[in-house]
C-alpha positions in Angstrom: 211.8 -7.7 -21.1 210.6 -8.5 -17.6 211.2 -12.1 -16.5 208.1 -14.2 -16.8 207.8 -16.5 -13.7 205.2 -18.7 -12.1 204.4 -15.9 -9.7 203.7 -13.3 -12.5 201.5 -15.9 -14.4 199.7 -16.6 -11.2 199.1 -12.9 -10.5 197.8 -12.3 -14.0 195.5 -15.3 -13.8 194.0 -14.1 -10.5 193.6 -10.5 -11.7 192.1 -11.4 -15.1 190.3 -14.7 -14.6 191.8 -15.9 -17.8 193.4 -19.4 -18.4 196.9 -20.2 -17.5 198.3 -20.6 -21.0 196.5 -17.4 -22.1 198.2 -15.5 -19.3 201.6 -17.0 -20.3 201.0 -15.9 -23.9 199.8 -12.4 -22.9 202.9 -11.8 -20.8 205.1 -13.1 -23.7 203.3 -10.7 -26.1 203.8 -7.7 -23.8 207.4 -8.3 -22.7 206.2 -9.2 -19.2 204.3 -6.0 -18.6 201.4 -6.9 -16.2 199.1 -4.0 -17.1 199.7 -4.4 -20.8 199.1 -8.1 -20.5 195.7 -7.4 -18.9 194.8 -5.0 -21.7 196.0 -7.7 -24.3 193.7 -10.3 -22.7 190.8 -7.8 -22.7 191.4 -7.0 -26.3 191.2 -10.7 -27.2 188.1 -11.1 -25.1 189.9 -13.7 -23.0 189.6 -11.9 -19.6 185.8 -11.9 -19.8 185.6 -15.3 -21.4 187.4 -17.3 -18.7 185.8 -20.6 -18.2 184.7 -19.9 -14.6 182.1 -22.6 -14.7 184.8 -25.3 -14.8 186.3 -24.2 -11.5 185.2 -25.9 -8.3 182.8 -23.9 -6.2 182.8 -25.4 -2.7 182.7 -22.2 -0.5 179.9 -19.6 -0.3 176.9 -19.4 2.0 173.9 -21.2 3.3 170.8 -18.9 3.8 167.8 -19.6 5.9 164.6 -17.6 6.3 161.2 -18.2 8.0 157.8 -16.6 7.7 155.0 -17.8 9.9 154.8 -21.6 9.8 157.1 -21.9 6.7 160.9 -21.8 6.3 163.4 -22.1 3.5 167.1 -23.0 3.2 169.3 -22.4 0.2 172.9 -23.1 -0.6 174.9 -20.9 -3.0 178.5 -21.8 -3.7 181.5 -19.8 -4.7 185.2 -20.7 -5.3 186.6 -18.9 -2.2 185.5 -17.9 1.2 186.5 -14.4 0.4 183.4 -14.0 -1.8 181.2 -15.0 1.1 182.2 -11.7 2.7 181.1 -9.8 -0.4 178.0 -7.6 0.1 176.8 -8.3 -3.4 177.0 -12.0 -2.9 175.4 -11.9 0.5 172.6 -9.8 -0.9 172.0 -12.3 -3.6 171.9 -15.3 -1.3 169.4 -13.5 1.0 167.2 -12.5 -1.9 167.2 -16.0 -3.4 166.4 -17.5 0.0 163.5 -15.1 0.3 162.2 -16.1 -3.1 162.4 -19.8 -2.3 160.4 -19.1 0.9 157.8 -16.9 -0.7 157.1 -19.2 -3.6 157.9 -22.5 -1.8 160.4 -23.5 -4.5 162.8 -26.4 -3.9 163.7 -27.3 -7.5 166.9 -25.5 -8.5 166.0 -25.0 -12.1 162.6 -23.6 -11.2 164.3 -21.3 -8.7 166.7 -20.1 -11.4 163.8 -19.2 -13.6 162.0 -17.3 -10.9 161.7 -13.5 -11.2 164.4 -11.6 -9.5 163.8 -8.1 -8.1 164.8 -5.4 -10.5 164.3 -7.5 -13.6 165.4 -10.7 -15.1 165.5 -14.1 -13.4 167.5 -15.5 -10.5 169.7 -17.2 -13.1 170.3 -13.9 -14.8 171.4 -12.4 -11.5 173.7 -15.3 -10.8 175.3 -15.0 -14.2 175.8 -11.2 -13.6 177.4 -12.1 -10.2 179.9 -14.4 -11.8 180.9 -11.7 -14.3 181.2 -8.9 -11.8 182.7 -10.7 -8.8 184.9 -12.9 -11.0 184.4 -16.3 -9.5 182.3 -19.3 -10.5 179.1 -19.4 -8.4 176.4 -22.1 -8.3 172.9 -22.3 -6.9 173.2 -25.8 -5.5 170.1 -26.7 -3.6 167.0 -25.5 -1.8 164.5 -26.9 0.7 161.2 -25.6 2.1 159.5 -26.8 5.3 155.9 -26.0 6.3 153.6 -27.1 9.1 149.8 -26.5 9.3 150.1 -25.4 12.9 153.2 -24.8 15.0 156.6 -23.3 14.0 159.5 -23.7 11.7 162.6 -22.6 13.7 165.9 -21.5 12.0 169.4 -21.7 13.2 172.7 -20.7 11.6 176.0 -22.0 12.8 179.2 -20.0 12.0 176.9 -17.1 11.1 178.5 -14.5 8.8 175.6 -12.1 8.9 172.0 -12.7 10.2 170.5 -15.6 8.2 173.7 -16.5 6.4 176.5 -18.9 7.4 178.3 -22.2 7.0 175.6 -24.5 8.4 171.9 -23.7 8.1 169.2 -25.7 10.0 165.4 -25.6 10.0 163.3 -27.5 12.5 159.6 -28.1 11.8 157.5 -28.6 14.9 153.8 -29.3 14.6 151.7 -28.4 17.7 149.2 -26.0 19.1 151.7 -24.9 21.7 152.8 -21.3 21.7 155.9 -19.9 20.2 157.3 -19.3 23.7 157.5 -23.1 23.9 158.3 -24.1 20.3 161.0 -21.6 19.6 163.3 -22.4 22.5 162.8 -26.1 21.8 163.3 -25.7 18.1 166.5 -23.7 18.7 167.9 -26.5 21.0 167.0 -29.2 18.5 168.5 -27.2 15.6 171.8 -26.8 17.5 171.8 -30.6 18.1 171.2 -31.2 14.4 174.0 -28.9 13.5 176.4 -30.8 15.8 175.2 -34.3 15.4 174.6 -34.4 11.7 171.6 -36.9 11.5 171.1 -38.7 8.2 167.3 -39.0 8.4 164.4 -38.2 10.8 163.5 -41.9 11.3 165.7 -45.0 11.1 163.3 -46.3 8.4 164.1 -43.3 6.3 167.8 -43.9 6.1 169.2 -44.4 2.6 169.5 -48.2 2.0 172.8 -47.7 0.1 174.3 -46.0 3.2 173.1 -48.9 5.4 174.6 -51.5 3.1 177.9 -49.7 3.1 177.9 -49.7 6.9 177.0 -53.4 6.8 180.0 -54.1 4.6 182.3 -52.3 6.9 180.9 -54.1 9.9 181.3 -57.5 8.2 185.0 -56.8 7.4 185.6 -55.9 11.0 183.7 -58.9 12.4 185.5 -61.3 10.0 188.8 -60.3 11.5 187.6 -61.8 14.9 187.9 -65.3 13.5 184.6 -66.3 15.1 182.1 -68.7 13.5 179.8 -67.3 10.7 176.7 -67.4 12.9 178.4 -65.2 15.5 179.7 -62.9 12.8 176.2 -62.4 11.5 175.0 -61.4 14.9 177.9 -59.0 15.3 177.1 -57.4 11.9 173.5 -57.0 12.7 174.3 -55.5 16.0 176.6 -53.0 14.4 174.0 -52.1 11.8 171.3 -51.5 14.4 173.7 -49.3 16.4 174.5 -47.3 13.2 170.7 -46.8 12.5 170.1 -45.6 16.1 173.0 -43.1 15.9 172.2 -41.9 12.4 168.4 -41.2 12.8 167.5 -37.9 14.5 164.7 -39.2 16.7 166.9 -41.9 18.3 170.1 -39.8 18.6 171.1 -38.9 22.2 170.5 -35.2 22.9 173.9 -33.4 22.8 172.9 -31.3 25.8 172.9 -34.3 28.1 174.2 -37.2 26.0 171.6 -39.6 27.5 168.1 -38.6 26.4 166.8 -39.6 22.9 165.6 -36.7 20.9 162.1 -38.4 20.6 161.9 -38.2 24.4 163.1 -34.6 24.6 160.2 -33.6 22.2 157.7 -35.7 24.1 158.7 -34.2 27.5 158.5 -30.7 26.1 154.9 -31.4 24.9 154.0 -32.9 28.2 155.4 -30.0 30.2 153.3 -27.6 27.9 150.2 -29.7 28.4 149.9 -30.6 24.7 151.5 -32.7 22.0 154.5 -31.6 20.0 155.6 -33.5 16.8 159.0 -33.1 15.3 157.7 -33.3 11.7 160.9 -32.7 9.7 164.2 -30.9 9.6 166.7 -29.5 7.1 170.5 -29.4 7.6 172.6 -27.7 4.9 176.3 -27.7 5.5 178.3 -25.6 3.1 180.1 -27.6 0.4 179.2 -31.1 1.9 179.8 -33.7 -0.7 181.7 -31.5 -3.1 185.1 -32.8 -4.0 187.6 -29.9 -3.6 190.5 -29.8 -5.9 193.9 -29.5 -4.3 197.1 -28.7 -6.3 200.5 -27.0 -6.0 199.7 -24.0 -8.2 203.4 -23.0 -8.7 204.2 -26.5 -9.8 201.2 -26.6 -12.1 202.2 -23.3 -13.8 205.8 -24.4 -14.1 204.9 -27.8 -15.6 202.2 -26.6 -18.0 203.7 -23.2 -19.0 207.4 -24.1 -19.0 208.5 -21.1 -16.9 210.7 -20.9 -13.8 209.1 -21.8 -10.5 
């Protein structure tokens, strides 16, 4: 009988997608024979029935697409970055982004129920991907921007293939200026957004909970100064106003020169073009932002839970 170690359990788990204890049992039942263990899991329906949906999906791709004065951004997550290089996965993200754009769908459930080329729905295609690629995948979010006149300009940072990458940005510019003016401006603004990570377009649009959290942090810092309460209040209010200015896109300093507010950059571009340009909205999707990734010592996990040698 071949020795059953944490390494062999790990290998079987990765190859079959089955649970750790099922892999340990399969190896025990087959005297440690890897191929026989895989067949044993398949015969029990365990390889195909792995609970992939319980595994954290924080990798994947962000897709962006534009058509005329409309643009869409979609995030689809996977468990590993390796899947993001898979042609099937990339094709799925591109297709879903195109569907969101064409039908102007932002609600994830509505998007999952949309028709998918070749038959079935987007949700059906996602389920098929999970089964064939072997990793949990989730359609996380979608956003559509549109202007009545002007342009929606896309930008992808850390691009994997055209239109797909780690950070996807859309910039909606409303104006009667030509694309020769709007596209270069939009590209620069999108690059700024990718780098500066604004929290809202206007300071008035910032999430109140976020502001209150910043206020709490500022109050703790100010209290350490030992100054009178009335001075502390002024220090806190000053810190909050500074945060609002730095967090809102229109008041952020342009990363290209670090001195001109974005609002002024847009106004100057319009003046130079002899017209008015309005930065109406933007989207910034960064892959996996806000998803808590699990970290663990896999060998220790196997040894502790399965009772085998590490």
